[in-house]
TORKOL-4160 file (C-alpha; in steps of 0.2 Angstrom, whole numbers, padded with zeros to 4 digits, m for minus):
387
<pt num="1" X="0031" Y="0002" Z="m0063"/>
<pt num="2" X="0041" Y="0008" Z="m0049"/>
<pt num="3" X="0042" Y="m0007" Z="m0038"/>
<pt num="4" X="0056" Y="m0006" Z="m0024"/>
<pt num="5" X="0057" Y="m0025" Z="m0022"/>
<pt num="6" X="0059" Y="m0041" Z="m0032"/>
<pt num="7" X="0057" Y="m0059" Z="m0026"/>
<pt num="8" X="0069" Y="m0073" Z="m0027"/>
<pt num="9" X="0065" Y="m0090" Z="m0020"/>
<pt num="10" X="0052" Y="m0081" Z="m0008"/>
<pt num="11" X="0064" Y="m0068" Z="m0002"/>
<pt num="12" X="0061" Y="m0049" Z="m0005"/>
<pt num="13" X="0077" Y="m0041" Z="m0013"/>
<pt num="14" X="0078" Y="m0022" Z="m0013"/>
<pt num="15" X="0083" Y="m0012" Z="m0028"/>
<pt num="16" X="0099" Y="m0006" Z="m0019"/>
<pt num="17" X="0105" Y="m0024" Z="m0017"/>
<pt num="18" X="0106" Y="m0028" Z="m0036"/>
<pt num="19" X="0116" Y="m0020" Z="m0051"/>
<pt num="20" X="0107" Y="m0010" Z="m0065"/>
<pt num="21" X="0099" Y="m0021" Z="m0079"/>
<pt num="22" X="0091" Y="m0038" Z="m0081"/>
<pt num="23" X="0089" Y="m0048" Z="m0065"/>
<pt num="24" X="0084" Y="m0065" Z="m0059"/>
<pt num="25" X="0071" Y="m0057" Z="m0048"/>
<pt num="26" X="0052" Y="m0058" Z="m0051"/>
<pt num="27" X="0037" Y="m0048" Z="m0048"/>
<pt num="28" X="0029" Y="m0053" Z="m0031"/>
<pt num="29" X="0012" Y="m0052" Z="m0040"/>
<pt num="30" X="0013" Y="m0059" Z="m0057"/>
<pt num="31" X="0030" Y="m0068" Z="m0056"/>
<pt num="32" X="0037" Y="m0059" Z="m0072"/>
<pt num="33" X="0055" Y="m0056" Z="m0073"/>
<pt num="34" X="0061" Y="m0038" Z="m0068"/>
<pt num="35" X="0073" Y="m0025" Z="m0074"/>
<pt num="36" X="0083" Y="m0015" Z="m0061"/>
<pt num="37" X="0082" Y="0003" Z="m0066"/>
<pt num="38" X="0095" Y="0013" Z="m0058"/>
<pt num="39" X="0097" Y="0030" Z="m0067"/>
<pt num="40" X="0103" Y="0047" Z="m0060"/>
<pt num="41" X="0086" Y="0056" Z="m0061"/>
<pt num="42" X="0072" Y="0045" Z="m0055"/>
<pt num="43" X="0071" Y="0035" Z="m0040"/>
<pt num="44" X="0079" Y="0018" Z="m0042"/>
<pt num="45" X="0066" Y="0004" Z="m0045"/>
<pt num="46" X="0061" Y="m0012" Z="m0054"/>
<pt num="47" X="0051" Y="m0013" Z="m0070"/>
<pt num="48" X="0043" Y="m0028" Z="m0078"/>
<pt num="49" X="0053" Y="m0036" Z="m0092"/>
<pt num="50" X="0037" Y="m0033" Z="m0103"/>
<pt num="51" X="0020" Y="m0026" Z="m0099"/>
<pt num="52" X="0018" Y="m0021" Z="m0081"/>
<pt num="53" X="0004" Y="m0031" Z="m0071"/>
<pt num="54" X="m0011" Y="m0022" Z="m0064"/>
<pt num="55" X="m0008" Y="m0029" Z="m0047"/>
<pt num="56" X="0009" Y="m0021" Z="m0045"/>
<pt num="57" X="0002" Y="m0004" Z="m0051"/>
<pt num="58" X="m0013" Y="m0005" Z="m0039"/>
<pt num="59" X="m0002" Y="m0010" Z="m0024"/>
<pt num="60" X="0013" Y="0001" Z="m0026"/>
<pt num="61" X="0008" Y="0010" Z="m0010"/>
<pt num="62" X="0023" Y="0021" Z="m0008"/>
<pt num="63" X="0024" Y="0028" Z="m0026"/>
<pt num="64" X="0019" Y="0046" Z="m0029"/>
<pt num="65" X="0004" Y="0046" Z="m0041"/>
<pt num="66" X="m0002" Y="0063" Z="m0046"/>
<pt num="67" X="m0001" Y="0079" Z="m0036"/>
<pt num="68" X="0002" Y="0079" Z="m0018"/>
<pt num="69" X="m0008" Y="0090" Z="m0006"/>
<pt num="70" X="0006" Y="0103" Z="m0005"/>
<pt num="71" X="m0005" Y="0116" Z="0003"/>
<pt num="72" X="m0003" Y="0106" Z="0019"/>
<pt num="73" X="0012" Y="0109" Z="0031"/>
<pt num="74" X="0025" Y="0096" Z="0032"/>
<pt num="75" X="0020" Y="0090" Z="0050"/>
<pt num="76" X="0002" Y="0089" Z="0045"/>
<pt num="77" X="0006" Y="0079" Z="0029"/>
<pt num="78" X="0017" Y="0067" Z="0039"/>
<pt num="79" X="0004" Y="0064" Z="0052"/>
<pt num="80" X="m0010" Y="0061" Z="0038"/>
<pt num="81" X="0002" Y="0050" Z="0029"/>
<pt num="82" X="0007" Y="0039" Z="0044"/>
<pt num="83" X="m0011" Y="0037" Z="0048"/>
<pt num="84" X="m0015" Y="0032" Z="0030"/>
<pt num="85" X="0000" Y="0020" Z="0030"/>
<pt num="86" X="m0005" Y="0012" Z="0046"/>
<pt num="87" X="m0023" Y="0010" Z="0041"/>
<pt num="88" X="m0018" Y="0002" Z="0024"/>
<pt num="89" X="m0007" Y="m0010" Z="0033"/>
<pt num="90" X="m0020" Y="m0015" Z="0046"/>
<pt num="91" X="m0034" Y="m0017" Z="0032"/>
<pt num="92" X="m0022" Y="m0028" Z="0022"/>
<pt num="93" X="m0018" Y="m0039" Z="0037"/>
<pt num="94" X="m0036" Y="m0040" Z="0041"/>
<pt num="95" X="m0041" Y="m0045" Z="0023"/>
<pt num="96" X="m0027" Y="m0058" Z="0023"/>
<pt num="97" X="m0032" Y="m0065" Z="0039"/>
<pt num="98" X="m0051" Y="m0066" Z="0034"/>
<pt num="99" X="m0045" Y="m0075" Z="0018"/>
<pt num="100" X="m0035" Y="m0087" Z="0028"/>
<pt num="101" X="m0049" Y="m0091" Z="0040"/>
<pt num="102" X="m0061" Y="m0094" Z="0025"/>
<pt num="103" X="m0048" Y="m0105" Z="0018"/>
<pt num="104" X="m0047" Y="m0115" Z="0034"/>
<pt num="105" X="m0065" Y="m0115" Z="0036"/>
<pt num="106" X="m0069" Y="m0122" Z="0019"/>
<pt num="107" X="m0054" Y="m0133" Z="0016"/>
<pt num="108" X="m0063" Y="m0149" Z="0021"/>
<pt num="109" X="m0077" Y="m0146" Z="0009"/>
<pt num="110" X="m0068" Y="m0151" Z="m0007"/>
<pt num="111" X="m0061" Y="m0168" Z="0001"/>
<pt num="112" X="m0079" Y="m0170" Z="0008"/>
<pt num="113" X="m0086" Y="m0167" Z="m0010"/>
<pt num="114" X="m0073" Y="m0180" Z="m0018"/>
<pt num="115" X="m0078" Y="m0193" Z="m0004"/>
<pt num="116" X="m0097" Y="m0190" Z="m0008"/>
<pt num="117" X="m0094" Y="m0192" Z="m0026"/>
<pt num="118" X="m0084" Y="m0208" Z="m0024"/>
<pt num="119" X="m0097" Y="m0216" Z="m0013"/>
<pt num="120" X="m0110" Y="m0211" Z="m0025"/>
<pt num="121" X="m0101" Y="m0219" Z="m0040"/>
<pt num="122" X="m0098" Y="m0235" Z="m0030"/>
<pt num="123" X="m0117" Y="m0235" Z="m0025"/>
<pt num="124" X="m0122" Y="m0234" Z="m0043"/>
<pt num="125" X="m0110" Y="m0248" Z="m0048"/>
<pt num="126" X="m0117" Y="m0259" Z="m0034"/>
<pt num="127" X="m0135" Y="m0255" Z="m0040"/>
<pt num="128" X="m0130" Y="m0259" Z="m0058"/>
<pt num="129" X="m0133" Y="m0242" Z="m0065"/>
<pt num="130" X="m0118" Y="m0240" Z="m0076"/>
<pt num="131" X="m0124" Y="m0224" Z="m0085"/>
<pt num="132" X="m0126" Y="m0215" Z="m0068"/>
<pt num="133" X="m0110" Y="m0222" Z="m0062"/>
<pt num="134" X="m0101" Y="m0216" Z="m0077"/>
<pt num="135" X="m0108" Y="m0198" Z="m0075"/>
<pt num="136" X="m0102" Y="m0198" Z="m0057"/>
<pt num="137" X="m0085" Y="m0204" Z="m0062"/>
<pt num="138" X="m0084" Y="m0190" Z="m0075"/>
<pt num="139" X="m0089" Y="m0177" Z="m0063"/>
<pt num="140" X="m0076" Y="m0184" Z="m0050"/>
<pt num="141" X="m0062" Y="m0183" Z="m0063"/>
<pt num="142" X="m0068" Y="m0165" Z="m0068"/>
<pt num="143" X="m0067" Y="m0160" Z="m0049"/>
<pt num="144" X="m0049" Y="m0167" Z="m0048"/>
<pt num="145" X="m0044" Y="m0158" Z="m0063"/>
<pt num="146" X="m0052" Y="m0141" Z="m0058"/>
<pt num="147" X="m0044" Y="m0142" Z="m0041"/>
<pt num="148" X="m0026" Y="m0146" Z="m0048"/>
<pt num="149" X="m0026" Y="m0136" Z="m0064"/>
<pt num="150" X="m0026" Y="m0117" Z="m0067"/>
<pt num="151" X="m0037" Y="m0119" Z="m0082"/>
<pt num="152" X="m0050" Y="m0133" Z="m0082"/>
<pt num="153" X="m0069" Y="m0133" Z="m0085"/>
<pt num="154" X="m0081" Y="m0133" Z="m0071"/>
<pt num="155" X="m0088" Y="m0150" Z="m0066"/>
<pt num="156" X="m0105" Y="m0155" Z="m0073"/>
<pt num="157" X="m0114" Y="m0157" Z="m0057"/>
<pt num="158" X="m0131" Y="m0154" Z="m0066"/>
<pt num="159" X="m0130" Y="m0172" Z="m0072"/>
<pt num="160" X="m0133" Y="m0178" Z="m0054"/>
<pt num="161" X="m0152" Y="m0180" Z="m0055"/>
<pt num="162" X="m0156" Y="m0194" Z="m0043"/>
<pt num="163" X="m0173" Y="m0188" Z="m0035"/>
<pt num="164" X="m0173" Y="m0203" Z="m0023"/>
<pt num="165" X="m0156" Y="m0199" Z="m0015"/>
<pt num="166" X="m0158" Y="m0180" Z="m0016"/>
<pt num="167" X="m0176" Y="m0177" Z="m0011"/>
<pt num="168" X="m0173" Y="m0159" Z="m0004"/>
<pt num="169" X="m0173" Y="m0153" Z="m0022"/>
<pt num="170" X="m0161" Y="m0144" Z="m0033"/>
<pt num="171" X="m0154" Y="m0126" Z="m0034"/>
<pt num="172" X="m0144" Y="m0115" Z="m0046"/>
<pt num="173" X="m0136" Y="m0106" Z="m0030"/>
<pt num="174" X="m0151" Y="m0095" Z="m0029"/>
<pt num="175" X="m0167" Y="m0103" Z="m0034"/>
<pt num="176" X="m0173" Y="m0119" Z="m0026"/>
<pt num="177" X="m0185" Y="m0131" Z="m0035"/>
<pt num="178" X="m0189" Y="m0149" Z="m0038"/>
<pt num="179" X="m0182" Y="m0158" Z="m0053"/>
<pt num="180" X="m0198" Y="m0157" Z="m0063"/>
<pt num="181" X="m0199" Y="m0139" Z="m0061"/>
<pt num="182" X="m0182" Y="m0135" Z="m0069"/>
<pt num="183" X="m0184" Y="m0127" Z="m0086"/>
<pt num="184" X="m0175" Y="m0135" Z="m0100"/>
<pt num="185" X="m0165" Y="m0119" Z="m0105"/>
<pt num="186" X="m0158" Y="m0118" Z="m0087"/>
<pt num="187" X="m0156" Y="m0137" Z="m0084"/>
<pt num="188" X="m0136" Y="m0135" Z="m0084"/>
<pt num="189" X="m0136" Y="m0123" Z="m0069"/>
<pt num="190" X="m0145" Y="m0134" Z="m0057"/>
<pt num="191" X="m0138" Y="m0147" Z="m0045"/>
<pt num="192" X="m0144" Y="m0155" Z="m0028"/>
<pt num="193" X="m0146" Y="m0143" Z="m0014"/>
<pt num="194" X="m0137" Y="m0156" Z="m0003"/>
<pt num="195" X="m0121" Y="m0151" Z="m0013"/>
<pt num="196" X="m0123" Y="m0132" Z="m0013"/>
<pt num="197" X="m0110" Y="m0128" Z="0000"/>
<pt num="198" X="m0098" Y="m0139" Z="m0009"/>
<pt num="199" X="m0102" Y="m0132" Z="m0026"/>
<pt num="200" X="m0100" Y="m0114" Z="m0019"/>
<pt num="201" X="m0084" Y="m0118" Z="m0012"/>
<pt num="202" X="m0078" Y="m0125" Z="m0028"/>
<pt num="203" X="m0083" Y="m0110" Z="m0038"/>
<pt num="204" X="m0072" Y="m0099" Z="m0027"/>
<pt num="205" X="m0058" Y="m0111" Z="m0026"/>
<pt num="206" X="m0047" Y="m0105" Z="m0041"/>
<pt num="207" X="m0051" Y="m0087" Z="m0040"/>
<pt num="208" X="m0051" Y="m0084" Z="m0021"/>
<pt num="209" X="m0042" Y="m0098" Z="m0012"/>
<pt num="210" X="m0028" Y="m0101" Z="m0025"/>
<pt num="211" X="m0025" Y="m0083" Z="m0030"/>
<pt num="212" X="m0032" Y="m0070" Z="m0017"/>
<pt num="213" X="m0022" Y="m0077" Z="m0003"/>
<pt num="214" X="m0006" Y="m0077" Z="m0012"/>
<pt num="215" X="m0009" Y="m0060" Z="m0019"/>
<pt num="216" X="m0014" Y="m0053" Z="m0002"/>
<pt num="217" X="0001" Y="m0061" Z="0006"/>
<pt num="218" X="0012" Y="m0052" Z="m0007"/>
<pt num="219" X="0003" Y="m0036" Z="m0004"/>
<pt num="220" X="0006" Y="m0037" Z="0015"/>
<pt num="221" X="0024" Y="m0043" Z="0013"/>
<pt num="222" X="0028" Y="m0029" Z="0000"/>
<pt num="223" X="0020" Y="m0016" Z="0010"/>
<pt num="224" X="0029" Y="m0021" Z="0026"/>
<pt num="225" X="0046" Y="m0022" Z="0017"/>
<pt num="226" X="0044" Y="m0005" Z="0010"/>
<pt num="227" X="0039" Y="0002" Z="0026"/>
<pt num="228" X="0054" Y="m0006" Z="0035"/>
<pt num="229" X="0064" Y="0001" Z="0021"/>
<pt num="230" X="0058" Y="0019" Z="0023"/>
<pt num="231" X="0061" Y="0018" Z="0042"/>
<pt num="232" X="0079" Y="0014" Z="0039"/>
<pt num="233" X="0082" Y="0032" Z="0032"/>
<pt num="234" X="0085" Y="0048" Z="0041"/>
<pt num="235" X="0076" Y="0063" Z="0033"/>
<pt num="236" X="0089" Y="0078" Z="0034"/>
<pt num="237" X="0088" Y="0096" Z="0030"/>
<pt num="238" X="0104" Y="0105" Z="0030"/>
<pt num="239" X="0110" Y="0123" Z="0029"/>
<pt num="240" X="0125" Y="0127" Z="0017"/>
<pt num="241" X="0134" Y="0143" Z="0021"/>
<pt num="242" X="0146" Y="0151" Z="0007"/>
<pt num="243" X="0152" Y="0168" Z="0003"/>
<pt num="244" X="0134" Y="0172" Z="m0004"/>
<pt num="245" X="0117" Y="0170" Z="0005"/>
<pt num="246" X="0114" Y="0152" Z="0013"/>
<pt num="247" X="0105" Y="0139" Z="0004"/>
<pt num="248" X="0098" Y="0122" Z="0009"/>
<pt num="249" X="0097" Y="0104" Z="0005"/>
<pt num="250" X="0085" Y="0090" Z="0009"/>
<pt num="251" X="0088" Y="0072" Z="0007"/>
<pt num="252" X="0088" Y="0054" Z="0014"/>
<pt num="253" X="0102" Y="0044" Z="0021"/>
<pt num="254" X="0104" Y="0027" Z="0030"/>
<pt num="255" X="0121" Y="0030" Z="0035"/>
<pt num="256" X="0129" Y="0042" Z="0049"/>
<pt num="257" X="0125" Y="0060" Z="0044"/>
<pt num="258" X="0143" Y="0065" Z="0045"/>
<pt num="259" X="0147" Y="0053" Z="0031"/>
<pt num="260" X="0133" Y="0060" Z="0020"/>
<pt num="261" X="0139" Y="0078" Z="0024"/>
<pt num="262" X="0157" Y="0074" Z="0018"/>
<pt num="263" X="0149" Y="0068" Z="0001"/>
<pt num="264" X="0138" Y="0083" Z="0000"/>
<pt num="265" X="0153" Y="0095" Z="0003"/>
<pt num="266" X="0163" Y="0085" Z="m0010"/>
<pt num="267" X="0149" Y="0088" Z="m0023"/>
<pt num="268" X="0149" Y="0107" Z="m0019"/>
<pt num="269" X="0167" Y="0111" Z="m0018"/>
<pt num="270" X="0169" Y="0113" Z="m0037"/>
<pt num="271" X="0155" Y="0127" Z="m0036"/>
<pt num="272" X="0159" Y="0134" Z="m0019"/>
<pt num="273" X="0177" Y="0132" Z="m0013"/>
<pt num="274" X="0173" Y="0139" Z="0004"/>
<pt num="275" X="0157" Y="0132" Z="0013"/>
<pt num="276" X="0151" Y="0126" Z="0029"/>
<pt num="277" X="0137" Y="0113" Z="0032"/>
<pt num="278" X="0125" Y="0113" Z="0047"/>
<pt num="279" X="0111" Y="0100" Z="0051"/>
<pt num="280" X="0095" Y="0109" Z="0054"/>
<pt num="281" X="0084" Y="0094" Z="0055"/>
<pt num="282" X="0087" Y="0074" Z="0056"/>
<pt num="283" X="0073" Y="0062" Z="0059"/>
<pt num="284" X="0069" Y="0043" Z="0055"/>
<pt num="285" X="0052" Y="0037" Z="0051"/>
<pt num="286" X="0046" Y="0052" Z="0039"/>
<pt num="287" X="0057" Y="0048" Z="0024"/>
<pt num="288" X="0041" Y="0049" Z="0012"/>
<pt num="289" X="0040" Y="0068" Z="0017"/>
<pt num="290" X="0056" Y="0071" Z="0005"/>
<pt num="291" X="0045" Y="0069" Z="m0011"/>
<pt num="292" X="0031" Y="0080" Z="m0003"/>
<pt num="293" X="0044" Y="0094" Z="0001"/>
<pt num="294" X="0051" Y="0093" Z="m0017"/>
<pt num="295" X="0034" Y="0096" Z="m0024"/>
<pt num="296" X="0028" Y="0109" Z="m0011"/>
<pt num="297" X="0044" Y="0120" Z="m0014"/>
<pt num="298" X="0048" Y="0115" Z="m0032"/>
<pt num="299" X="0048" Y="0134" Z="m0037"/>
<pt num="300" X="0062" Y="0138" Z="m0024"/>
<pt num="301" X="0074" Y="0124" Z="m0031"/>
<pt num="302" X="0092" Y="0131" Z="m0034"/>
<pt num="303" X="0100" Y="0124" Z="m0049"/>
<pt num="304" X="0119" Y="0120" Z="m0046"/>
<pt num="305" X="0126" Y="0111" Z="m0061"/>
<pt num="306" X="0118" Y="0094" Z="m0062"/>
<pt num="307" X="0115" Y="0093" Z="m0043"/>
<pt num="308" X="0097" Y="0093" Z="m0037"/>
<pt num="309" X="0088" Y="0094" Z="m0020"/>
<pt num="310" X="0095" Y="0111" Z="m0016"/>
<pt num="311" X="0083" Y="0126" Z="m0012"/>
<pt num="312" X="0084" Y="0145" Z="m0008"/>
<pt num="313" X="0071" Y="0153" Z="0003"/>
<pt num="314" X="0067" Y="0170" Z="0009"/>
<pt num="315" X="0069" Y="0174" Z="0027"/>
<pt num="316" X="0051" Y="0174" Z="0030"/>
<pt num="317" X="0047" Y="0158" Z="0022"/>
<pt num="318" X="0063" Y="0150" Z="0030"/>
<pt num="319" X="0056" Y="0155" Z="0047"/>
<pt num="320" X="0040" Y="0146" Z="0044"/>
<pt num="321" X="0049" Y="0131" Z="0036"/>
<pt num="322" X="0060" Y="0129" Z="0051"/>
<pt num="323" X="0045" Y="0130" Z="0063"/>
<pt num="324" X="0037" Y="0117" Z="0052"/>
<pt num="325" X="0052" Y="0106" Z="0054"/>
<pt num="326" X="0051" Y="0108" Z="0073"/>
<pt num="327" X="0033" Y="0103" Z="0073"/>
<pt num="328" X="0038" Y="0088" Z="0063"/>
<pt num="329" X="0051" Y="0083" Z="0076"/>
<pt num="330" X="0039" Y="0084" Z="0090"/>
<pt num="331" X="0032" Y="0068" Z="0098"/>
<pt num="332" X="0014" Y="0071" Z="0103"/>
<pt num="333" X="0005" Y="0087" Z="0107"/>
<pt num="334" X="0016" Y="0100" Z="0116"/>
<pt num="335" X="0011" Y="0107" Z="0133"/>
<pt num="336" X="m0002" Y="0121" Z="0132"/>
<pt num="337" X="0005" Y="0138" Z="0135"/>
<pt num="338" X="0022" Y="0135" Z="0127"/>
<pt num="339" X="0028" Y="0142" Z="0111"/>
<pt num="340" X="0029" Y="0125" Z="0103"/>
<pt num="341" X="0010" Y="0123" Z="0106"/>
<pt num="342" X="0006" Y="0139" Z="0097"/>
<pt num="343" X="0017" Y="0133" Z="0082"/>
<pt num="344" X="0009" Y="0116" Z="0083"/>
<pt num="345" X="m0009" Y="0123" Z="0084"/>
<pt num="346" X="m0005" Y="0134" Z="0068"/>
<pt num="347" X="0002" Y="0121" Z="0057"/>
<pt num="348" X="m0012" Y="0108" Z="0062"/>
<pt num="349" X="m0026" Y="0121" Z="0059"/>
<pt num="350" X="m0034" Y="0127" Z="0043"/>
<pt num="351" X="m0024" Y="0143" Z="0045"/>
<pt num="352" X="m0038" Y="0154" Z="0050"/>
<pt num="353" X="m0042" Y="0164" Z="0066"/>
<pt num="354" X="m0060" Y="0166" Z="0072"/>
<pt num="355" X="m0068" Y="0179" Z="0083"/>
<pt num="356" X="m0064" Y="0197" Z="0088"/>
<pt num="357" X="m0048" Y="0204" Z="0096"/>
<pt num="358" X="m0054" Y="0201" Z="0114"/>
<pt num="359" X="m0060" Y="0183" Z="0110"/>
<pt num="360" X="m0050" Y="0173" Z="0097"/>
<pt num="361" X="m0051" Y="0155" Z="0093"/>
<pt num="362" X="m0043" Y="0142" Z="0081"/>
<pt num="363" X="m0049" Y="0125" Z="0075"/>
<pt num="364" X="m0035" Y="0112" Z="0077"/>
<pt num="365" X="m0040" Y="0094" Z="0070"/>
<pt num="366" X="m0058" Y="0100" Z="0070"/>
<pt num="367" X="m0057" Y="0105" Z="0089"/>
<pt num="368" X="m0060" Y="0123" Z="0094"/>
<pt num="369" X="m0047" Y="0131" Z="0105"/>
<pt num="370" X="m0049" Y="0148" Z="0113"/>
<pt num="371" X="m0033" Y="0158" Z="0112"/>
<pt num="372" X="m0025" Y="0170" Z="0124"/>
<pt num="373" X="m0021" Y="0188" Z="0118"/>
<pt num="374" X="m0003" Y="0183" Z="0116"/>
<pt num="375" X="m0007" Y="0167" Z="0107"/>
<pt num="376" X="m0019" Y="0176" Z="0096"/>
<pt num="377" X="m0006" Y="0189" Z="0091"/>
<pt num="378" X="0007" Y="0176" Z="0087"/>
<pt num="379" X="m0005" Y="0165" Z="0077"/>
<pt num="380" X="m0010" Y="0181" Z="0067"/>
<pt num="381" X="0008" Y="0184" Z="0063"/>
<pt num="382" X="0010" Y="0167" Z="0057"/>
<pt num="383" X="m0005" Y="0168" Z="0046"/>
<pt num="384" X="0002" Y="0184" Z="0039"/>
<pt num="385" X="0018" Y="0176" Z="0035"/>
<pt num="386" X="0010" Y="0162" Z="0026"/>
<pt num="387" X="0001" Y="0172" Z="0014"/>
């Protein structure tokens, strides 16, 4: 499982900060030891030193699972992806906050239950009812064990059958009845109605209060750490000019682009003694678009020895691609009437024109826009190039 982070003493450590091989880091979900996988083909990641846990699989938010919607332009994919990321993070934070609030709301119920049981035991001792006092003492001990051990049987509250003290009757959490009405085969499920809120709280104690809050906190922390990590990187797209036709490279860098260009040039010199590099696109906050680009344009990949992430495009496709990158770099919606607005509208539409030559329209993000003759002609041209 491609976990980007491991945990050591409560701190999240990124895969880039450790050497390859066994580590002292643990899974933020199941606490199992992790292996650092840092090969030359797949993205560097942590794997479990054994079977992967379900939680790490389900909450690996930034992994690419299955086929991406490569029919979308880069700018539209990035928009949808960012909206999804922000929605997921907000939902996780709300779930965690709800769990904390429930914990705080119910945390007094267990001490209150222990106090009630202690008083009940003392009362039976005082009234010289040793059998009932012993039953309550057993339930009290069982409650202590259940709230302090990961594995312990649920307390036997059904042995509390004092109809004089608990006159409201008995319940199994759903049905309410008097003691005499309880069927023999369901006897062990009923307890005093007065203790219902305490019993319900105790039932959820181990699975919800002890586990869910910790897991939700790990989800929020891991998600935020991965998002912060992605935001450190610039997505770059560069043009490489040689004695032959130009080709292109996409990639990520957290360092100055000039340093990365020198490394790329060093890698290419054995294949192209004479070359020039030009940055076409550079932007933070859209690092996840790199994997999308690679899937979308996989058939245009240019093999250069063992090097990857190089591509060659036709002039027509390159034109569309550069306009797509331009839209990806835009902040907000361009001003209507500008060429940027037309490209923005095209890339955020379903790629179709509606109406006749005198009255054309396009749907952008489910909103209808009437186009001028010039806008309609340009959109028509873009649609033709995209086929």
